C-alpha positions as a Markdown table, in Angstrom:
| # | Residue | x | y | z |
|---|---|---|---|---|
| 1 | Met | 45.3 | -20.5 | 155.0 |
| 2 | Met | 42.1 | -20.9 | 157.0 |
| 3 | Glu | 41.9 | -24.6 | 156.0 |
| 4 | Gln | 45.5 | -25.1 | 157.1 |
| 5 | His | 44.8 | -23.5 | 160.5 |
| 6 | Gln | 41.7 | -25.7 | 161.0 |
| 7 | Thr | 43.7 | -28.8 | 160.0 |
| 8 | Leu | 46.4 | -27.9 | 162.5 |
| 9 | Lys | 43.8 | -27.2 | 165.2 |
| 10 | Leu | 42.2 | -30.6 | 164.6 |
| 11 | Gln | 45.6 | -32.3 | 164.7 |
| 12 | Asn | 46.4 | -30.6 | 168.0 |
| 13 | Lys | 43.1 | -31.7 | 169.4 |
| 14 | Val | 43.7 | -35.3 | 168.3 |
| 15 | Val | 47.2 | -35.3 | 169.8 |
| 16 | Lys | 45.9 | -33.9 | 173.0 |
| 17 | Glu | 43.2 | -36.5 | 173.2 |
| 18 | Ala | 45.7 | -39.3 | 172.5 |
| 19 | Val | 48.0 | -38.1 | 175.2 |
| 20 | Glu | 45.1 | -37.9 | 177.7 |
| 21 | Trp | 44.1 | -41.5 | 176.8 |
| 22 | Ile | 47.7 | -42.7 | 177.2 |
| 23 | Leu | 48.0 | -41.0 | 180.6 |
| 24 | Trp | 44.7 | -42.4 | 181.8 |
| 25 | Ile | 45.6 | -45.9 | 180.6 |
| 26 | Gly | 49.2 | -45.6 | 182.0 |
| 27 | Gly | 47.9 | -44.4 | 185.3 |
| 28 | Ala | 45.4 | -47.3 | 185.5 |
| 29 | Val | 48.1 | -49.8 | 184.7 |
| 30 | Leu | 50.4 | -48.3 | 187.4 |
| 31 | Ile | 47.6 | -48.4 | 190.0 |
| 32 | Ala | 46.8 | -52.0 | 189.1 |
| 33 | Leu | 50.5 | -52.9 | 189.4 |
| 34 | Ile | 50.8 | -51.2 | 192.8 |
| 35 | Leu | 47.7 | -52.9 | 194.1 |
| 36 | Arg | 48.8 | -56.3 | 192.8 |
| 37 | Thr | 52.3 | -56.0 | 194.2 |
| 38 | Tyr | 51.5 | -54.5 | 197.7 |
| 39 | Val | 47.8 | -54.9 | 198.5 |
| 40 | Phe | 46.3 | -58.1 | 197.1 |
| 41 | Ser | 46.6 | -60.8 | 194.5 |
| 42 | Leu | 44.7 | -63.8 | 193.3 |
| 43 | Val | 46.2 | -67.3 | 193.4 |
| 44 | Ile | 45.0 | -70.7 | 192.0 |
| 45 | Val | 45.6 | -73.7 | 194.2 |
| 46 | Pro | 47.1 | -76.5 | 192.0 |
| 47 | Thr | 47.2 | -79.3 | 194.7 |
| 48 | Gly | 45.0 | -81.0 | 197.3 |
| 49 | Ser | 47.4 | -80.4 | 200.2 |
| 50 | Met | 44.8 | -78.0 | 201.9 |
| 51 | Leu | 41.7 | -80.2 | 201.5 |
| 52 | Asn | 39.0 | -79.9 | 202.8 |
| 53 | Thr | 39.6 | -76.2 | 203.6 |
| 54 | Ile | 40.7 | -75.3 | 200.1 |
| 55 | Gln | 39.8 | -77.4 | 197.1 |
| 56 | Leu | 41.9 | -78.2 | 194.0 |
| 57 | Asn | 41.8 | -75.2 | 191.6 |
| 58 | Asp | 40.1 | -72.8 | 194.0 |
| 59 | Arg | 40.9 | -69.2 | 193.2 |
| 60 | Leu | 41.8 | -67.3 | 196.4 |
| 61 | Phe | 42.1 | -63.6 | 197.3 |
| 62 | Val | 45.3 | -63.0 | 199.1 |
| 63 | Tyr | 45.6 | -59.9 | 201.3 |
| 64 | Lys | 49.2 | -58.6 | 201.3 |
| 65 | Leu | 49.2 | -55.1 | 202.8 |
| 66 | Gly | 49.0 | -56.1 | 206.4 |
| 67 | Tyr | 52.0 | -58.4 | 206.2 |
| 68 | Val | 54.0 | -56.1 | 203.8 |
| 69 | Leu | 53.7 | -53.1 | 206.2 |
| 70 | His | 54.1 | -55.4 | 209.3 |
| 71 | Ile | 50.8 | -53.9 | 210.7 |
| 72 | Glu | 49.4 | -57.4 | 211.0 |
| 73 | Asp | 51.2 | -60.2 | 212.8 |
| 74 | Val | 51.4 | -63.7 | 211.3 |
| 75 | Lys | 49.3 | -65.9 | 213.6 |
| 76 | Arg | 49.1 | -69.6 | 214.2 |
| 77 | Gly | 46.2 | -70.9 | 212.1 |
| 78 | Asp | 46.6 | -68.3 | 209.4 |
| 79 | Ile | 46.5 | -69.7 | 205.8 |
| 80 | Val | 49.3 | -67.9 | 203.9 |
| 81 | Val | 50.9 | -67.7 | 200.6 |
| 82 | Phe | 54.7 | -67.9 | 200.7 |
| 83 | Lys | 57.9 | -68.6 | 198.7 |
| 84 | Tyr | 58.7 | -72.3 | 199.1 |
| 85 | Pro | 62.0 | -72.4 | 201.0 |
| 86 | Asp | 63.6 | -75.1 | 198.8 |
| 87 | Asp | 62.7 | -73.2 | 195.5 |
| 88 | Arg | 61.9 | -69.6 | 196.2 |
| 89 | Lys | 60.4 | -69.2 | 192.7 |
| 90 | Thr | 57.5 | -71.5 | 193.6 |
| 91 | Leu | 54.6 | -70.2 | 195.7 |
| 92 | Tyr | 52.9 | -72.5 | 198.3 |
| 93 | Val | 49.7 | -72.2 | 200.3 |
| 94 | Lys | 49.7 | -73.7 | 203.8 |
| 95 | Arg | 48.6 | -73.1 | 207.3 |
| 96 | Val | 50.9 | -71.5 | 209.9 |
| 97 | Ile | 51.4 | -74.1 | 212.7 |
| 98 | Gly | 54.7 | -73.1 | 214.4 |
| 99 | Leu | 55.6 | -69.5 | 215.4 |
| 100 | Pro | 59.1 | -68.3 | 216.1 |
| 101 | Gly | 60.5 | -70.1 | 219.2 |
| 102 | Asp | 57.9 | -72.9 | 219.2 |
| 103 | Thr | 58.7 | -76.5 | 219.4 |
| 104 | Ile | 56.5 | -78.6 | 217.1 |
| 105 | Glu | 56.2 | -82.4 | 217.5 |
| 106 | Ile | 53.8 | -85.0 | 216.1 |
| 107 | Lys | 53.5 | -88.2 | 218.1 |
| 108 | Asp | 51.3 | -91.0 | 216.8 |
| 109 | Gly | 49.3 | -88.5 | 214.7 |
| 110 | Val | 48.8 | -86.0 | 217.5 |
| 111 | Leu | 50.2 | -82.4 | 217.1 |
| 112 | Tyr | 52.1 | -81.0 | 220.1 |
| 113 | Ile | 53.1 | -77.3 | 220.3 |
| 114 | Asn | 55.5 | -76.5 | 223.1 |
| 115 | Gly | 54.6 | -79.8 | 224.8 |
| 116 | Arg | 50.8 | -79.3 | 224.7 |
| 117 | Val | 48.3 | -81.1 | 222.5 |
| 118 | Tyr | 47.0 | -78.7 | 219.9 |
| 119 | Lys | 43.5 | -79.4 | 218.7 |
| 120 | Glu | 42.7 | -78.8 | 215.0 |
| 121 | Asn | 39.1 | -78.9 | 213.7 |
| 122 | Tyr | 40.0 | -78.3 | 210.0 |
| 123 | Leu | 42.0 | -81.5 | 209.2 |
| 124 | Lys | 40.7 | -83.6 | 206.3 |
| 125 | Glu | 41.4 | -86.8 | 208.3 |
| 126 | Pro | 43.4 | -87.9 | 211.4 |
| 127 | Met | 47.1 | -87.4 | 210.9 |
| 128 | Leu | 49.4 | -90.4 | 210.6 |
| 129 | Gly | 52.9 | -90.8 | 211.9 |
| 130 | Ser | 55.4 | -89.2 | 214.2 |
| 131 | Phe | 57.7 | -86.2 | 213.2 |
| 132 | Gly | 60.0 | -83.9 | 215.0 |
| 133 | Pro | 60.6 | -82.3 | 217.4 |
| 134 | Tyr | 61.3 | -79.1 | 215.4 |
| 135 | Lys | 62.4 | -75.9 | 217.0 |
| 136 | Val | 61.2 | -72.9 | 215.0 |
| 137 | Pro | 64.0 | -70.3 | 214.7 |
| 138 | Pro | 63.5 | -66.6 | 215.3 |
| 139 | Gly | 61.8 | -64.8 | 212.3 |
| 140 | His | 60.6 | -68.1 | 210.8 |
| 141 | Tyr | 57.4 | -70.2 | 210.7 |
| 142 | Phe | 56.5 | -73.9 | 210.5 |
| 143 | Met | 53.9 | -74.7 | 207.8 |
| 144 | Met | 51.6 | -77.6 | 207.3 |
| 145 | Gly | 48.7 | -78.5 | 204.9 |
| 146 | Asp | 45.3 | -79.4 | 206.3 |
| 147 | Asn | 45.4 | -82.6 | 204.3 |
| 148 | Arg | 48.3 | -83.8 | 206.5 |
| 149 | Asn | 48.6 | -87.3 | 205.0 |
| 150 | Asp | 49.0 | -85.9 | 201.5 |
| 151 | Ser | 50.9 | -82.6 | 202.1 |
| 152 | His | 54.4 | -81.6 | 201.1 |
| 153 | Asp | 55.0 | -79.3 | 204.0 |
| 154 | Ser | 57.7 | -78.2 | 206.6 |
| 155 | Arg | 58.0 | -81.8 | 207.8 |
| 156 | Phe | 59.5 | -82.9 | 204.5 |
| 157 | Trp | 61.4 | -79.9 | 203.2 |
| 158 | Glu | 65.2 | -79.6 | 203.2 |
| 159 | His | 64.8 | -76.0 | 204.6 |
| 160 | Lys | 62.0 | -76.7 | 207.1 |
| 161 | Tyr | 61.1 | -73.1 | 208.1 |
| 162 | Val | 59.6 | -70.2 | 206.1 |
| 163 | Ser | 61.2 | -66.8 | 206.7 |
| 164 | Arg | 58.9 | -63.9 | 207.7 |
| 165 | Asp | 60.2 | -62.1 | 204.6 |
| 166 | Asp | 59.0 | -64.9 | 202.3 |
| 167 | Ile | 55.4 | -64.7 | 203.5 |
| 168 | Ile | 53.5 | -62.9 | 200.7 |
| 169 | Gly | 50.1 | -62.6 | 202.2 |
| 170 | Lys | 47.1 | -64.1 | 204.0 |
| 171 | Val | 44.4 | -66.0 | 202.2 |
| 172 | Val | 41.1 | -64.4 | 203.2 |
| 173 | Phe | 38.5 | -65.2 | 200.6 |
| 174 | Arg | 37.6 | -67.8 | 198.0 |
| 175 | Val | 36.6 | -66.1 | 194.8 |
| 176 | Trp | 36.0 | -69.1 | 192.6 |
| 177 | Pro | 34.1 | -71.3 | 192.2 |
| 178 | Leu | 31.1 | -69.1 | 193.0 |
| 179 | Ser | 29.3 | -72.0 | 194.7 |
| 180 | Arg | 32.0 | -72.0 | 197.4 |
| 181 | Ala | 32.9 | -68.3 | 197.4 |
| 182 | Gly | 33.4 | -66.8 | 200.9 |
| 183 | Val | 35.8 | -66.3 | 203.8 |
| 184 | Val | 38.5 | -69.0 | 204.1 |
| 185 | Lys | 39.4 | -70.0 | 207.7 |
C-alpha cells in the first residue's frame, strides 16, 4: 500500500512538472507570436531595388508597433515594408516618397514633389527618365526604390499607391551581415 502511494505521488509530481513545462513553453510561444505580429519582425531583402542603402540579402529589423497603433506617422523618406498592391501576398521594401495629397513627377531624372525639386542623397545613381505626374490619393503613399533605374516601384505598378493599412512597419536596423549591422536611413 505504501509503495502504491509513493508511485501515485511520483506520478502526480511528473504530471504537475509536465503541465508546468507545457504552460511555460506555450506562454513563450504565445508571447513570441504577439511580438512578431504586432511589435517587430525580421525580413530578408531578395532584390537590389534599394541599393546602395540596403544590399541584396540583408536581414532587416522591422518595427511594427508604431504604425500598427497609429502612434507614429508614416513620413517621407521612411523605408517601409508593405503588401505589394498588385499581389498583396508579396511583401516589398521601398522608401516613402509621396504622402497623401502630394503630386509626384519626375522630369528628365529630377524628382518634383508638389512642383518643387526634391533632393535625395541616398540614390545609387542619377535617375533616368520622366514619369507622372501622379496625384497620391488620401490614405495612400507613393513608393520608390533607392536604385531608381532598377526598381519595380509605384511608377510601374498597375495599382500605383500603397494603402496605409498595407504598410506593415518601418525598417530601422540591419541585423545581418554583422559587418554592416546598424541603423538604416
